[in-house]
LUMDONU-616188 format. One record per residue (C-alpha): residue number from 1; x, y, z. Coordinates in steps of 0.1 Angstrom, whole numbers, plus 5000, padded with zeros to 4 digits. Layout:
% residues N
  lumti     X     Y     Z
    NUM     X     Y     Z
...
//
This chain:
% residues 213
  lumti     X     Y     Z
      1  4839  5009  4968
      2  4808  5011  4947
      3  4800  4983  4923
      4  4791  5010  4898
      5  4826  5023  4895
      6  4835  5021  4858
      7  4863  4998  4848
      8  4891  5017  4832
      9  4917  4995  4816
     10  4950  5014  4820
     11  4976  5012  4792
     12  4992  4978  4797
     13  5030  4982  4798
     14  5057  4972  4824
     15  5062  5009  4832
     16  5025  5015  4838
     17  5021  4984  4860
     18  5052  4994  4880
     19  5037  5029  4884
     20  5003  5016  4896
     21  5020  4993  4921
     22  5043  5020  4933
     23  5013  5043  4937
     24  4998  5017  4961
     25  5030  5019  4982
     26  5028  5057  4985
     27  4990  5057  4989
     28  4996  5035  5020
     29  5023  5059  5031
     30  5000  5089  5027
     31  4971  5072  5046
     32  4995  5063  5074
     33  5003  5100  5077
     34  4965  5109  5077
     35  4958  5083  5104
     36  4986  5095  5126
     37  4977  5132  5123
     38  4939  5131  5121
     39  4927  5096  5127
     40  4907  5098  5094
     41  4912  5083  5060
     42  4895  5088  5026
     43  4873  5057  5023
     44  4879  5048  4987
     45  4917  5050  4990
     46  4915  5029  5023
     47  4892  5002  5009
     48  4913  4998  4978
     49  4944  4991  4999
     50  4926  4967  5022
     51  4909  4948  4993
     52  4943  4944  4975
     53  4959  4930  5006
     54  4931  4906  5017
     55  4926  4892  4982
     56  4955  4868  4980
     57  4945  4854  4946
     58  4933  4882  4923
     59  4920  4873  4889
     60  4940  4899  4871
     61  4965  4927  4877
     62  4936  4953  4873
     63  4915  4934  4899
     64  4942  4941  4926
     65  4933  4978  4927
     66  4897  4975  4917
     67  4900  4981  4880
     68  4903  5019  4880
     69  4935  5040  4885
     70  4915  5066  4904
     71  4913  5041  4932
     72  4950  5048  4936
     73  4947  5085  4929
     74  4962  5095  4963
     75  4993  5074  4955
     76  4995  5087  4920
     77  4994  5122  4932
     78  5022  5114  4956
     79  5043  5101  4927
     80  5038  5134  4910
     81  5056  5149  4939
     82  5083  5122  4936
     83  5091  5133  4900
     84  5091  5170  4910
     85  5057  5181  4895
     86  5040  5187  4929
     87  5051  5197  4963
     88  5064  5167  4982
     89  5055  5157  5018
     90  5089  5145  5031
     91  5072  5124  5058
     92  5051  5105  5033
     93  5081  5100  5010
     94  5101  5087  5039
     95  5074  5062  5048
     96  5071  5050  5012
     97  5108  5045  5007
     98  5111  5027  5040
     99  5083  5004  5030
    100  5103  4995  4998
    101  5133  4988  5020
    102  5112  4966  5044
    103  5098  4947  5014
    104  5133  4938  5003
    105  5141  4925  5038
    106  5109  4904  5038
    107  5117  4889  5004
    108  5149  4874  5020
    109  5128  4857  5048
    110  5112  4827  5031
    111  5096  4813  5063
    112  5082  4847  5072
    113  5068  4851  5037
    114  5050  4817  5041
    115  5037  4826  5075
    116  5024  4859  5063
    117  5007  4842  5033
    118  4990  4818  5057
    119  4978  4846  5079
    120  4964  4865  5050
    121  4945  4835  5038
    122  4928  4832  5071
    123  4921  4870  5071
    124  4905  4866  5037
    125  4879  4843  5052
    126  4874  4868  5081
    127  4869  4896  5056
    128  4844  4876  5036
    129  4823  4872  5068
    130  4826  4906  5084
    131  4836  4929  5055
    132  4871  4942  5046
    133  4868  4974  5068
    134  4855  4956  5099
    135  4876  4963  5130
    136  4883  4925  5134
    137  4898  4924  5100
    138  4919  4955  5107
    139  4931  4941  5140
    140  4941  4909  5123
    141  4960  4927  5096
    142  4977  4949  5122
    143  4987  4917  5142
    144  5001  4902  5110
    145  5023  4932  5105
    146  5034  4932  5141
    147  5043  4895  5140
    148  5064  4899  5108
    149  5076  4932  5096
    150  5078  4948  5130
    151  5104  4922  5140
    152  5130  4938  5117
    153  5156  4961  5131
    154  5146  4987  5105
    155  5113  5001  5115
    156  5090  5029  5104
    157  5087  5055  5131
    158  5053  5071  5126
    159  5049  5108  5135
    160  5016  5122  5145
    161  4992  5130  5174
    162  5004  5109  5204
    163  4969  5108  5218
    164  4957  5091  5186
    165  4986  5068  5181
    166  4984  5055  5217
    167  4949  5042  5213
    168  4949  5004  5205
    169  4926  5006  5175
    170  4945  5034  5159
    171  4978  5016  5163
    172  4962  4986  5146
    173  4949  5007  5117
    174  4984  5022  5112
    175  5000  4987  5112
    176  4973  4974  5088
    177  4979  5003  5065
    178  5017  4997  5066
    179  5010  4960  5057
    180  4990  4972  5026
    181  5021  4992  5016
    182  5042  4960  5018
    183  5017  4942  4997
    184  5020  4968  4969
    185  5058  4970  4973
    186  5060  4932  4967
    187  5037  4937  4936
    188  5060  4965  4924
    189  5090  4942  4927
    190  5072  4914  4909
    191  5065  4939  4880
    192  5102  4947  4877
    193  5104  4977  4900
    194  5137  4984  4917
    195  5148  5012  4941
    196  5179  5020  4921
    197  5158  5024  4889
    198  5137  5052  4905
    199  5166  5076  4902
    200  5174  5069  4865
    201  5139  5063  4852
    202  5121  5094  4862
    203  5113  5102  4826
    204  5096  5068  4822
    205  5077  5073  4855
    206  5065  5108  4843
    207  5053  5093  4810
    208  5034  5065  4828
    209  5018  5090  4851
    210  5007  5110  4821
    211  4991  5080  4805
    212  4971  5073  4837
    213  4956  5108  4837
//
């Protein structure tokens, strides 16, 4: 991401924070679908997710997503589909809701949470040396996902081009992207987000989306 990207302080309310965090979850879900089908991702959206996951001690909520809601635009657009204002991609929605389910399972595993935190701290040093998008960092994030979330009985079955998904580097990219979704799912929960609320609070979600432009 460019250092010249203007800082846009989003309206600060619990609903807006939940919406931004949820957008991160569904941005990850959308990029997983892109990777699986085409092997390509939009760089700004990808970098935003990686930076948010590698930075284990952000200085502010805004710093998590790089200070501008447009860094999460792909996810916000997916949420527009979730509230019925755009056409939904059922595969992306399934990935997103499964990430929320996996996050809840992770929260109940204290040792795994600690292990994951230690792994991410080491990866942060790796990213500082190589850069957050370097293949070594991606491989480490993918490995962290495989050693933790992938051990649950509930798994995300990724649909796409088998010739792409069977290559080691693409499999690592997909796992790394799924881990970024878990990071934003945990953030969403920390901000008061709950799965059951999504059904009864669509009006609040629509209002928050409107405030984010």
